[in-house]
N, C-alpha and C positions, 0 to 999 in steps of 0.2 A: 714376164718372169721368176720362174720355181725359184721358192726361196733355197737360200743357199749354193743356188748355180753359177758362182761367180768365183771363175780359177783365178788363184792367189799368187804372186811369185814374190820373193824377197828381193831384195837389190842386188845378188847374185844368181837370179837367177832361177833358184831353188823353187820348186811348189808347195804349197801350203794347205792349211785346210783351207777347206771353200766358203764363201762370203755371201751373204744374201747381197744383193742389188743394192736393197738400202742402207748396208754399212759399207758397202765398195762406194758408194759416192760420196758416205760422209768422209770418209780417209783420204777420195778425191780433193775435194772440197775444202779441208784439215789441209793440205799441204802433204797428205804422208804418202799420199800414192799416185800414181801417174795410172791415166787410161792406157792397153796394149794393144788392142783387139777388142771391136765389136760381139765377133761372131767366130767361137764361141765368148762372151764377156769377160773378159779378164783384166787383173793392173797388176801393176808394180810397184812395193812399197818403194818408201825412199834407204830403208835400214835392211839391213841384214839380218836373220832370226837363224841361233842356233838352237837344232831341233835337236829331243832327249833317242839315243842310238835304239835304232830296233831290234826285236829278239835275236833277229841275225847277226847282228855285230856282236849282240852282248853274249851268246852263244861262243863265237868266234874271240874274244879279247880277251873276260877272263883272269885280266891281271890277278885275279887274288886268290883263285883257287889254290887250294893248302895253304893258305895263307891263315896268322889270328891277326886283326887290328881292334886296336883299342880307338876308341872314337868319343873324344873331348862332346861332351850334350850340353849347348848354353839354356837350352829351352828346349819344354814341349813341341810345340809346332815346329821349330828349326831341324827336328830332329826327325822328322818323319821320312822324306825322301832320300838323305843319303842314309840312312839305317837301309832302306829297301835299294837302295844303288847300289853301296856297296854289299850287300847279301847278292844281288844278281851276277855280280863281278867275281862272287865266289870267296868271297871274303865270309870268315868267322867272326860274326862281331860281337866284341861286350864295349860296352860305354862305360864312360867315367864322370862322377859329376864334382865338380869343384870350381868354384863361382863364389869369388868373397866379392866382386864387383858390386854383388848385387844386390840393394837397399833398396827399404829398410830388409829388418831381419822377417815381416811377415808375406814382402817379396819375394824373399829368398828364398821361402817355405811355401809359397803355392808352385813355387815355377818346379820345386823338386816336387810334390805334387804331383804334378801334372807329367812330370818326367816316370815319378813311378808306377803313376795308372796305364802311361803306355807303354811302357817296359812291357811290363805285364801282358797285356793285348796282346802285345807282335812275341813273347814267350824269348826273352831279351836278356840276358847276366851284364849287371851292375856293379858296378864298384864304384862306393858316395868314398867321398873325402867327405868325416865327418866332422870335423872342426872348419865355425864360420871363422875365418880369416880374415874377417874385415879389417880390426885394426893395419894390417900386413899390409891390405889395399892403401887405406889412405897418408901412410906412412910415406908408402913408397911415389903417390904423385902427389906430394904435398911440393906447390912451387910449380907443377905442371900439370893444372886444371884442366888447361884448353883442352880444345877439342882435336883429338888425332895425337899432342903429346901425349895426354894420359890413358887413349884407347892405346897408344904404343907398348904405354907400360902394363897394360891392362893383357895384351895380345901373348908378354911377354910371361908376366905371371901363370899364367894360365894353360900354355903350350909346356914352357917350361917344366911343370907341376906334373901334366901328360908325359911329358917326353918319359921322367926317370919313373911312374908307371908302371911304363912301355917295360922299359929298357928291366925292371928290377919284374917284369912278370913273364916276361921272357915270348913278349909279345913280337912281333914282323913287322909293323907297321902302326903309326900313329895318327892321326886328323883329326879333324872338329868341324863342328857342325855351323863354325862361323863363315865357312868358306861359301853358305847360301846367301848370306843377308846381302842383298844389295846394300847397304848400310854399313857394312867393316869393308877396310883396306884391304883385297886379295893381297895383291904383289906383298904388301909386308907381312901378313901373316905365315904367304909362303917361305921370306923367306925367314925371318924368325920359329918357323917350322923345322924348318932345313936346319937350320944351325943350331937349336937344341939337339935335334935328332944325332948329328955330328958329336956333339958334347955331350950325351948319355950312352948313345947308344957303338959309339966306335964304330961307325961303317956296320954294325951289326942289326941297326935300326933305321927304318922309312919311316919320313914326313911322308907321305901319298898323299897330294895334288890333286883336287877335280874342281871343275866351277861346277859347283852344286845348284849356283844360280838360277842351271835352265830347270832344273824341277822344283819354280818356285809356287807355278799354279797348281804344280800336284800335291805339293806344302799345304796350299788354303784347301784343297780339297781333305785330303785325311786331315790336319784341323780339324773341319767342321763334322766327319765323319766319325769320328773318333769324341768330338765334343771339347778339346785342349782348350784349355784355359790361354787367352791370348792378352799377350804386356803388349801397353801400350807405350812402351818406351825404354828403349837396349836394355839397364839396369842399373847402369850408380847413381846417386844421387844427381853427380850432373848432368847426366842424359834426363832423367825426370825435369829438371829444372827446364836447361835446355829448349824441351818437347815443349811445353807451359808458358813461358818466362826467355825465351832466346833473347831479344833484346837487352834485357836487366843483366842477364850473368855476361852477355860480352860485354856491354858497360862497362859493371864492377871489374872482371878479370884486367880489360884495356887500364884501369884505372892504379889495380894492384900492380901491375907490369912500369 
């Protein structure tokens, strides 16, 4: 059996990239796939896979043709695929930096510098919110420090600021790199984004939603290619605490409540 010669289908019957026989048998042994036929050797995954659009599909859709979009950016790595994708859609992209949730100060600055380096590399205009509004973040989340509770407040702060800047700058739409992360609440981000778009745009501003998670692997490739700083936690000091001592913080918050 030649390497990379096994036909792979997802749960919906969609053909994916071929796999080696060794990888195929491993997937079967793990219960993640089932054999379909021996000749040609074909397996079917137990889950569906959403593939990125083909160049022909991109050319056909081009939903951003002639439009200017403001992209809220949380870090360098998460900006990579969304920027490429939005440009493929025809959008004229400008990015916006506003992250009072990133702590401590040195971490905030390191992520900011990473964004600046990448923006220069891909010829991208940036709007910087120069004030570091960490106190506003802590005032907003006090009493709501639990995961998801504080996240809702965090999304609200950043998306509302982005919507305001987009409306004042005459942008047609805005969106956020938060939509690429598998750790963020996509439906909630979309809900808040659409609400603040209506609040600040009065019908003239759109929150552009797309499931950027399909580009997660491309994000990794581009991050390595541009040697971008890769952080190990979401941003706030609570997420850093949970990353390294989750049992402790869960117990403490339970006592406080």
